[in-house]
C-alpha positions in Angstrom: 61.2 58.0 41.7 59.6 61.2 39.9 57.3 61.2 36.9 59.7 63.2 35.2 61.5 60.2 34.2 58.8 58.6 32.1 59.4 61.2 29.7 58.5 58.9 26.7 54.8 59.1 28.6 54.1 62.8 28.2 50.3 63.5 27.5 49.4 60.1 28.6 46.3 59.9 31.8 47.7 60.3 35.2 46.3 57.0 36.1 48.1 55.2 33.0 51.4 57.0 34.5 50.9 56.1 38.3 50.5 52.5 37.0 53.8 52.3 35.0 55.5 54.4 37.7 54.5 51.5 40.4 56.1 49.0 37.5 59.1 51.1 37.2 59.6 51.4 41.5 59.2 48.1 41.5 61.4 46.9 38.8 58.5 44.9 36.9 58.6 47.0 33.6 60.9 44.4 32.3 59.1 41.5 32.9 55.7 42.9 32.0 57.2 43.8 28.5 59.2 40.5 28.0 56.0 38.3 29.1 54.1 40.5 26.1 57.2 40.4 23.6 59.3 37.3 24.5 61.2 37.8 21.1 62.9 40.5 19.2 62.1 40.7 15.4 65.3 38.8 12.7 65.4 42.3 10.6 68.6 43.2 11.6 70.2 44.5 9.0 69.3 47.3 6.1 68.3 45.0 3.3 66.2 42.9 5.9 64.4 46.2 6.6 64.1 47.5 3.3 62.4 44.1 2.2 59.9 44.2 5.2 58.9 47.8 4.8 58.5 47.4 1.1 56.5 44.0 2.1 54.1 46.4 4.3 54.5 49.3 1.9 53.3 47.2 -1.4 50.5 45.5 0.8 48.7 49.1 2.0 50.1 51.7 0.0 50.7 50.6 -3.7 49.9 53.8 -5.3 52.0 55.8 -3.1 55.5 57.4 -4.1 58.3 54.7 -4.2 61.1 54.6 -1.2 64.6 54.6 -2.7 66.2 53.8 1.1 65.2 52.0 4.1 67.8 51.9 6.6 68.6 51.9 10.8 69.9 55.2 11.5 72.2 55.9 14.7 71.7 59.7 14.7 68.3 59.6 15.4 67.3 61.3 18.8 64.5 58.8 20.7 64.7 61.7 23.2 63.2 64.4 20.6 60.5 61.9 20.3 61.9 60.6 17.5 61.4 57.0 16.5 61.8 57.1 12.7 62.1 59.5 9.9 60.9 60.3 6.6 62.5 62.4 4.2 61.9 63.5 0.7 65.6 64.4 -1.3 65.0 66.5 -4.2 67.9 66.5 -6.7 68.8 68.1 -10.2 70.1 65.7 -12.8 70.3 66.8 -16.4 67.6 69.2 -16.1 64.9 67.0 -14.3 63.6 67.1 -10.8 64.4 63.7 -9.0 63.1 63.4 -5.7 63.5 60.3 -3.7 61.9 59.1 -0.4 63.9 57.8 2.1 62.7 56.1 5.9 64.9 56.3 8.4 64.2 54.0 12.0 66.7 54.7 15.1 68.8 51.8 15.2 67.9 51.1 19.0 64.9 49.2 17.0 67.3 46.9 16.0 66.7 45.0 19.0 63.5 45.2 19.3 59.8 43.2 19.0 58.4 43.2 15.8 55.1 44.2 16.3 57.1 47.4 17.6 59.1 48.0 14.4 56.1 47.4 12.6 54.2 50.4 14.1 56.9 52.7 13.8 57.4 51.5 10.0 53.9 51.7 9.3 54.0 55.2 11.1 56.5 56.3 8.4 54.5 54.9 5.6 51.9 57.1 6.5 53.7 60.0 5.8 54.1 58.8 2.4 50.1 60.2 1.9 49.8 62.3 5.0 52.4 64.9 5.9 50.6 65.8 9.6 49.6 63.5 12.3 46.2 64.5 12.1 42.7 62.1 12.0 43.6 60.8 8.5 47.3 60.3 9.4 46.0 58.3 12.5 43.0 56.5 10.7 45.6 55.0 7.8 47.8 53.7 10.3 45.6 51.7 12.2 44.0 50.6 8.9 47.9 48.8 8.1 48.1 48.3 11.7 45.0 47.5 13.8 46.6 47.6 17.1 48.3 50.3 16.6 47.3 53.0 19.5 48.1 49.8 22.0 51.6 49.5 20.4 52.6 53.1 20.2 52.1 53.1 23.9 54.1 49.7 24.3 56.4 51.3 22.4 56.9 54.5 25.2 56.9 51.8 27.8 59.8 49.5 25.9 61.7 53.1 25.7 61.3 53.8 29.2 62.5 50.4 30.4 65.5 50.9 28.7 66.2 54.2 29.9 65.6 52.6 33.4 66.8 49.3 33.3 69.1 49.1 30.3 68.4 46.8 27.1 65.6 44.5 27.3 67.4 41.8 25.0 
């Protein structure tokens, strides 16, 4: 197999990519991930996802803008590196400008380990305060999730696993 099949790991060090490629070639990546993450989360519908997200928001970002919607979205394309989206919709209602904030998580993550869903949710919540992926953004992500960077890598491994071997759960 070629490293081009590891599209979710572009930008990572060559040594790491080689180790992952070996796991893929030996068909051991699913086993490694299942050992680390034996269960998927239980937030299988939009209502549960909203509650999960609001608990994180209320714990870490009490002063940030309110969220009007948090949903799983079938239209998010993980190939283009989008695991979730944050949107701000502005509408004029009776002479007033109303802004609504939404978070959409790729439906692929309905069946994922809870730490990975939490990492994606934390990432999208961080965009409520920091629009760009800068130092302050990643510092906020790590404040909300101490293992943020490891979970981001593991999520990329999870996507690689699905890509190569099919659903894990």
